[in-house]
N, CA, C and O atoms as CSV, one atom per row, in Angstrom:
chain,resi,resn,atom,element,x,y,z
A,1,MET,N,N,-161.971,12.077,29.237
A,1,MET,CA,C,-162.205,12.222,27.760
A,1,MET,C,C,-160.904,11.797,27.024
A,1,MET,O,O,-160.956,10.961,26.122
A,2,ILE,N,N,-159.862,12.310,27.369
A,2,ILE,CA,C,-158.623,11.994,26.784
A,2,ILE,C,C,-158.306,10.457,26.800
A,2,ILE,O,O,-157.699,9.960,25.851
A,3,HIS,N,N,-158.694,9.734,27.824
A,3,HIS,CA,C,-158.593,8.252,28.011
A,3,HIS,C,C,-159.392,7.613,26.850
A,3,HIS,O,O,-158.942,6.672,26.196
A,4,LYS,N,N,-160.591,8.171,26.633
A,4,LYS,CA,C,-161.431,7.349,25.571
A,4,LYS,C,C,-160.969,7.697,24.229
A,4,LYS,O,O,-161.242,6.943,23.296
A,5,ILE,N,N,-160.298,8.761,24.041
A,5,ILE,CA,C,-159.612,9.015,22.593
A,5,ILE,C,C,-158.486,8.239,22.500
A,5,ILE,O,O,-158.270,7.700,21.415
A,6,LYS,N,N,-157.631,8.046,23.519
A,6,LYS,CA,C,-156.408,7.123,23.371
A,6,LYS,C,C,-156.869,5.641,23.241
A,6,LYS,O,O,-156.203,4.875,22.544
A,7,ASP,N,N,-157.999,5.206,23.897
A,7,ASP,CA,C,-158.421,3.909,23.550
A,7,ASP,C,C,-158.941,3.635,22.218
A,7,ASP,O,O,-158.741,2.551,21.670
A,8,LEU,N,N,-159.695,4.715,21.600
A,8,LEU,CA,C,-160.187,4.672,20.387
A,8,LEU,C,C,-159.072,4.543,19.350
A,8,LEU,O,O,-159.091,3.748,18.410
A,9,PHE,N,N,-158.035,5.471,19.645
A,9,PHE,CA,C,-156.835,5.371,18.595
A,9,PHE,C,C,-156.127,4.144,18.666
A,9,PHE,O,O,-155.601,3.715,17.639
A,10,ALA,N,N,-156.027,3.422,19.896
A,10,ALA,CA,C,-155.291,2.272,19.962
A,10,ALA,C,C,-156.169,1.081,19.236
A,10,ALA,O,O,-155.606,0.237,18.539
A,11,GLY,N,N,-157.555,1.081,19.450
A,11,GLY,CA,C,-158.335,0.247,18.746
A,11,GLY,C,C,-158.210,0.317,17.260
A,11,GLY,O,O,-158.066,-0.711,16.597
A,12,VAL,N,N,-158.261,1.480,16.731
A,12,VAL,CA,C,-158.277,1.638,15.271
A,12,VAL,C,C,-156.873,1.284,14.734
A,12,VAL,O,O,-156.759,0.795,13.610
A,13,MET,N,N,-155.800,1.524,15.524
A,13,MET,CA,C,-154.341,1.106,15.080
A,13,MET,C,C,-154.438,-0.257,15.117
A,13,MET,O,O,-154.077,-0.857,14.104
A,14,GLY,N,N,-154.896,-0.970,16.178
A,14,GLY,CA,C,-154.906,-2.425,16.184
A,14,GLY,C,C,-155.568,-3.114,15.069
A,14,GLY,O,O,-155.035,-4.061,14.491
A,15,ILE,N,N,-156.764,-2.633,14.751
A,15,ILE,CA,C,-157.670,-3.134,13.646
A,15,ILE,C,C,-156.821,-2.921,12.358
A,15,ILE,O,O,-156.721,-3.815,11.518
A,16,SER,N,N,-156.244,-1.770,12.235
A,16,SER,CA,C,-155.543,-1.361,10.781
A,16,SER,C,C,-154.321,-2.441,10.707
A,16,SER,O,O,-154.099,-3.047,9.658
A,17,LEU,N,N,-153.588,-2.633,11.814
A,17,LEU,CA,C,-152.409,-3.597,11.662
A,17,LEU,C,C,-152.844,-5.101,11.452
A,17,LEU,O,O,-152.123,-5.922,10.885
A,18,MET,N,N,-154.115,-5.383,11.973
A,18,MET,CA,C,-154.641,-6.733,11.738
A,18,MET,C,C,-154.966,-6.980,10.287
A,18,MET,O,O,-154.911,-8.095,9.769
A,19,VAL,N,N,-155.332,-5.790,9.620
A,19,VAL,CA,C,-155.659,-5.763,8.064
A,19,VAL,C,C,-154.483,-5.819,7.227
A,19,VAL,O,O,-154.343,-6.536,6.236
A,20,ILE,N,N,-153.556,-4.911,7.762
A,20,ILE,CA,C,-152.354,-4.521,6.887
A,20,ILE,C,C,-151.269,-5.759,6.745
A,20,ILE,O,O,-150.698,-6.085,5.704
A,21,TYR,N,N,-151.132,-6.338,7.976
A,21,TYR,CA,C,-150.175,-7.514,7.948
A,21,TYR,C,C,-150.563,-8.750,6.993
A,21,TYR,O,O,-149.713,-9.247,6.254
A,22,PRO,N,N,-151.723,-9.163,7.036
A,22,PRO,CA,C,-152.123,-10.307,6.192
A,22,PRO,C,C,-152.225,-9.772,4.778
A,22,PRO,O,O,-152.018,-10.530,3.830
A,23,LEU,N,N,-152.520,-8.558,4.606
A,23,LEU,CA,C,-152.599,-8.032,3.167
A,23,LEU,C,C,-151.082,-8.125,2.516
A,23,LEU,O,O,-150.808,-8.597,1.413
A,24,ILE,N,N,-150.231,-7.595,3.409
A,24,ILE,CA,C,-148.831,-7.620,2.908
A,24,ILE,C,C,-148.203,-9.114,2.592
A,24,ILE,O,O,-147.415,-9.348,1.675
A,25,GLY,N,N,-148.708,-10.069,3.528
A,25,GLY,CA,C,-148.325,-11.283,3.104
A,25,GLY,C,C,-149.028,-11.900,1.877
A,25,GLY,O,O,-148.440,-12.716,1.167
A,26,LEU,N,N,-150.276,-11.507,1.640
A,26,LEU,CA,C,-150.932,-11.934,0.343
A,26,LEU,C,C,-150.238,-11.139,-0.821
A,26,LEU,O,O,-150.083,-11.608,-1.948
A,27,GLY,N,N,-149.897,-10.067,-0.485
A,27,GLY,CA,C,-149.157,-9.206,-1.519
A,27,GLY,C,C,-147.816,-9.909,-2.097
A,27,GLY,O,O,-147.431,-9.914,-3.266
A,28,ASP,N,N,-147.163,-10.549,-0.872
A,28,ASP,CA,C,-145.886,-11.204,-1.398
A,28,ASP,C,C,-146.152,-12.296,-2.146
A,28,ASP,O,O,-145.483,-12.516,-3.155
A,29,LEU,N,N,-147.121,-13.093,-1.773
A,29,LEU,CA,C,-147.478,-14.286,-2.473
A,29,LEU,C,C,-147.914,-13.964,-3.838
A,29,LEU,O,O,-147.590,-14.682,-4.784
A,30,TYR,N,N,-148.640,-12.906,-3.976
A,30,TYR,CA,C,-149.086,-12.436,-5.460
A,30,TYR,C,C,-147.797,-12.007,-6.270
A,30,TYR,O,O,-147.732,-12.196,-7.484
A,31,TRP,N,N,-146.823,-11.450,-5.582
A,31,TRP,CA,C,-145.565,-11.029,-6.283
A,31,TRP,C,C,-145.000,-12.328,-6.752
A,31,TRP,O,O,-144.558,-12.359,-7.900
A,32,LEU,N,N,-144.958,-13.323,-6.071
A,32,LEU,CA,C,-144.395,-14.660,-6.497
A,32,LEU,C,C,-145.069,-15.059,-7.654
A,32,LEU,O,O,-144.392,-15.467,-8.597
A,33,TRP,N,N,-146.460,-15.004,-7.760
A,33,TRP,CA,C,-147.340,-15.433,-8.649
A,33,TRP,C,C,-147.032,-14.662,-9.940
A,33,TRP,O,O,-146.893,-15.295,-10.986
A,34,MET,N,N,-146.921,-13.356,-9.918
A,34,MET,CA,C,-146.664,-12.389,-11.096
A,34,MET,C,C,-145.277,-12.877,-11.593
A,34,MET,O,O,-145.089,-12.886,-12.810
A,35,ALA,N,N,-144.292,-13.284,-10.757
A,35,ALA,CA,C,-142.919,-13.668,-11.207
A,35,ALA,C,C,-143.044,-14.885,-12.018
A,35,ALA,O,O,-142.403,-15.047,-13.057
A,36,ILE,N,N,-143.994,-15.865,-11.472
A,36,ILE,CA,C,-144.141,-17.047,-12.333
A,36,ILE,C,C,-144.880,-16.709,-13.706
A,36,ILE,O,O,-144.597,-17.301,-14.748
A,37,GLN,N,N,-145.746,-15.815,-13.634
A,37,GLN,CA,C,-146.509,-15.594,-14.911
A,37,GLN,C,C,-145.681,-14.674,-15.899
A,37,GLN,O,O,-145.983,-14.665,-17.092
A,38,LEU,N,N,-144.576,-13.853,-15.387
A,38,LEU,CA,C,-143.800,-13.252,-16.145
A,38,LEU,C,C,-142.565,-14.034,-16.583
A,38,LEU,O,O,-141.875,-13.647,-17.526
A,39,GLY,N,N,-142.316,-15.047,-15.944
A,39,GLY,CA,C,-141.299,-16.012,-16.230
A,39,GLY,C,C,-139.954,-15.297,-15.860
A,39,GLY,O,O,-138.982,-15.476,-16.595
A,40,ASN,N,N,-139.858,-14.525,-14.794
A,40,ASN,CA,C,-138.679,-13.978,-14.431
A,40,ASN,C,C,-138.201,-14.494,-13.172
A,40,ASN,O,O,-138.892,-14.320,-12.168
A,41,PHE,N,N,-137.060,-15.133,-13.103
A,41,PHE,CA,C,-136.515,-15.907,-11.959
A,41,PHE,C,C,-136.064,-14.836,-11.066
A,41,PHE,O,O,-136.292,-14.984,-9.866
A,42,LYS,N,N,-135.408,-13.693,-11.499
A,42,LYS,CA,C,-134.875,-12.757,-10.578
A,42,LYS,C,C,-135.875,-12.087,-9.763
A,42,LYS,O,O,-135.641,-11.683,-8.624
A,43,MET,N,N,-136.982,-11.975,-10.352
A,43,MET,CA,C,-138.261,-11.286,-9.670
A,43,MET,C,C,-138.831,-12.359,-8.635
A,43,MET,O,O,-139.352,-11.926,-7.607
A,44,PHE,N,N,-138.764,-13.639,-8.837
A,44,PHE,CA,C,-139.115,-14.565,-7.937
A,44,PHE,C,C,-137.963,-14.685,-6.705
A,44,PHE,O,O,-138.322,-14.882,-5.544
A,45,LEU,N,N,-136.920,-14.582,-6.980
A,45,LEU,CA,C,-135.904,-14.600,-6.031
A,45,LEU,C,C,-136.048,-13.412,-5.084
A,45,LEU,O,O,-135.835,-13.532,-3.878
A,46,ALA,N,N,-136.420,-12.248,-5.661
A,46,ALA,CA,C,-136.631,-11.073,-4.987
A,46,ALA,C,C,-137.914,-11.197,-3.945
A,46,ALA,O,O,-137.980,-10.545,-2.904
A,47,GLY,N,N,-138.770,-11.996,-4.323
A,47,GLY,CA,C,-140.029,-12.300,-3.513
A,47,GLY,C,C,-139.720,-13.208,-2.479
A,47,GLY,O,O,-140.508,-13.285,-1.536
A,48,LEU,N,N,-138.649,-13.947,-2.498
A,48,LEU,CA,C,-138.277,-15.041,-1.484
A,48,LEU,C,C,-137.236,-14.378,-0.432
A,48,LEU,O,O,-137.067,-14.865,0.686
A,49,PHE,N,N,-136.598,-13.295,-0.862
A,49,PHE,CA,C,-135.540,-12.785,0.018
A,49,PHE,C,C,-136.181,-11.748,1.059
A,49,PHE,O,O,-136.827,-10.770,0.683
A,50,PRO,N,N,-135.953,-12.040,2.340
A,50,PRO,CA,C,-136.716,-11.321,3.339
A,50,PRO,C,C,-136.601,-9.652,3.256
A,50,PRO,O,O,-137.517,-8.860,3.475
A,51,LEU,N,N,-135.309,-9.357,2.904
A,51,LEU,CA,C,-135.082,-7.913,2.837
A,51,LEU,C,C,-135.879,-7.145,1.871
A,51,LEU,O,O,-136.114,-5.945,2.013
A,52,PHE,N,N,-136.286,-7.851,0.896
A,52,PHE,CA,C,-137.070,-7.238,-0.142
A,52,PHE,C,C,-138.590,-7.328,0.142
A,52,PHE,O,O,-139.379,-6.835,-0.663
A,53,PHE,N,N,-139.025,-7.954,1.282
A,53,PHE,CA,C,-140.369,-7.999,1.585
A,53,PHE,C,C,-141.035,-6.495,1.768
A,53,PHE,O,O,-142.241,-6.294,1.625
A,54,ILE,N,N,-140.140,-5.540,2.081
A,54,ILE,CA,C,-140.466,-4.195,2.341
A,54,ILE,C,C,-141.162,-3.614,0.998
A,54,ILE,O,O,-142.111,-2.830,0.977
A,55,VAL,N,N,-140.509,-4.147,-0.083
A,55,VAL,CA,C,-141.104,-3.691,-1.465
A,55,VAL,C,C,-142.122,-4.652,-2.038
A,55,VAL,O,O,-143.229,-4.254,-2.399
A,56,THR,N,N,-141.764,-5.863,-2.117
A,56,THR,CA,C,-142.530,-6.806,-2.774
A,56,THR,C,C,-143.956,-7.011,-2.088
A,56,THR,O,O,-144.928,-7.195,-2.822
A,57,GLY,N,N,-144.106,-6.987,-0.744
A,57,GLY,CA,C,-145.430,-7.183,-0.108
A,57,GLY,C,C,-146.252,-6.086,-0.667
A,57,GLY,O,O,-147.128,-6.314,-1.502
A,58,PRO,N,N,-145.971,-4.834,-0.198
A,58,PRO,CA,C,-146.895,-3.743,-0.651
A,58,PRO,C,C,-147.116,-3.624,-2.057
A,58,PRO,O,O,-148.241,-3.295,-2.435
A,59,VAL,N,N,-146.136,-3.862,-2.953
A,59,VAL,CA,C,-146.405,-3.647,-4.455
A,59,VAL,C,C,-147.216,-4.832,-4.912
A,59,VAL,O,O,-148.100,-4.632,-5.745
A,60,GLY,N,N,-146.997,-6.069,-4.440
A,60,GLY,CA,C,-147.905,-7.215,-4.685
A,60,GLY,C,C,-149.265,-6.934,-4.178
A,60,GLY,O,O,-150.204,-7.264,-4.904
A,61,ALA,N,N,-149.507,-6.383,-3.058
A,61,ALA,CA,C,-150.826,-6.148,-2.593
A,61,ALA,C,C,-151.546,-5.039,-3.475
A,61,ALA,O,O,-152.766,-5.020,-3.641
A,62,TRP,N,N,-150.704,-4.160,-3.999
A,62,TRP,CA,C,-151.215,-3.081,-4.867
A,62,TRP,C,C,-151.790,-3.727,-6.174
A,62,TRP,O,O,-152.921,-3.513,-6.611
A,63,SER,N,N,-150.806,-4.585,-6.757
A,63,SER,CA,C,-151.120,-5.281,-7.930
A,63,SER,C,C,-152.250,-6.182,-7.808
A,63,SER,O,O,-152.954,-6.406,-8.793
A,64,LEU,N,N,-152.486,-6.725,-6.669
A,64,LEU,CA,C,-153.715,-7.539,-6.486
A,64,LEU,C,C,-155.103,-6.974,-6.699
A,64,LEU,O,O,-156.076,-7.593,-7.130
A,65,PHE,N,N,-155.036,-5.490,-6.269
A,65,PHE,CA,C,-156.229,-4.788,-6.523
A,65,PHE,C,C,-156.259,-3.931,-7.772
A,65,PHE,O,O,-157.311,-3.811,-8.399
A,66,PHE,N,N,-155.126,-3.321,-8.163
A,66,PHE,CA,C,-155.160,-2.420,-9.161
A,66,PHE,C,C,-154.413,-2.779,-10.422
A,66,PHE,O,O,-154.375,-2.021,-11.392
A,67,GLY,N,N,-153.755,-4.084,-10.377
A,67,GLY,CA,C,-152.940,-4.342,-11.456
A,67,GLY,C,C,-151.507,-4.058,-11.422
A,67,GLY,O,O,-151.195,-3.050,-10.787
A,68,ALA,N,N,-150.623,-4.693,-11.938
A,68,ALA,CA,C,-149.049,-4.306,-11.761
A,68,ALA,C,C,-148.788,-2.999,-12.204
A,68,ALA,O,O,-149.267,-2.551,-13.245
A,69,PRO,N,N,-148.002,-2.333,-11.410
A,69,PRO,CA,C,-147.462,-0.947,-11.932
A,69,PRO,C,C,-146.678,-1.140,-13.267
A,69,PRO,O,O,-146.217,-2.251,-13.532
A,70,ASP,N,N,-146.532,-0.184,-14.033
A,70,ASP,CA,C,-145.736,-0.007,-15.261
A,70,ASP,C,C,-144.227,-0.374,-15.107
A,70,ASP,O,O,-143.556,-0.980,-15.942
A,71,TRP,N,N,-143.825,0.075,-13.949
A,71,TRP,CA,C,-142.247,-0.084,-13.658
A,71,TRP,C,C,-142.047,-1.600,-13.351
A,71,TRP,O,O,-141.026,-2.142,-13.772
A,72,VAL,N,N,-142.909,-2.268,-12.684
A,72,VAL,CA,C,-142.630,-3.726,-12.490
A,72,VAL,C,C,-142.500,-4.324,-13.773
A,72,VAL,O,O,-141.501,-4.998,-14.023
A,73,ILE,N,N,-143.441,-4.146,-14.651
A,73,ILE,CA,C,-143.423,-4.855,-16.020
A,73,ILE,C,C,-142.323,-4.338,-16.771
A,73,ILE,O,O,-141.824,-5.100,-17.599
A,74,ARG,N,N,-141.790,-3.047,-16.627
A,74,ARG,CA,C,-140.627,-2.739,-17.393
A,74,ARG,C,C,-139.236,-3.264,-16.973
A,74,ARG,O,O,-138.314,-3.528,-17.744
A,75,ILE,N,N,-139.233,-3.376,-15.611
A,75,ILE,CA,C,-138.039,-4.021,-15.019
A,75,ILE,C,C,-137.992,-5.623,-15.085
A,75,ILE,O,O,-136.947,-6.207,-15.370
A,76,PHE,N,N,-139.106,-6.249,-14.824
A,76,PHE,CA,C,-139.022,-7.693,-14.796
A,76,PHE,C,C,-139.806,-8.297,-16.043
A,76,PHE,O,O,-139.681,-9.508,-16.226
A,77,GLY,N,N,-140.484,-7.673,-16.787
A,77,GLY,CA,C,-141.269,-8.153,-17.817
A,77,GLY,C,C,-140.584,-8.343,-18.971
A,77,GLY,O,O,-141.164,-8.768,-19.970
């Protein structure tokens, strides 16, 4: 019984990661698109610098579905 639960958990986590990784990649591309639309070169550079992918990917993915957060517009807009 425990083995089946472990297999189920591993499968769910694997599928989740297969969805999250491409979504973060799309989010980073959307971040770059928002930077172009806002005309902010610093925002664009932040989207290209790998250290900032931790922030730009999830925020870009969020923005893709729900719109840009107000703090992004205030800082970069």
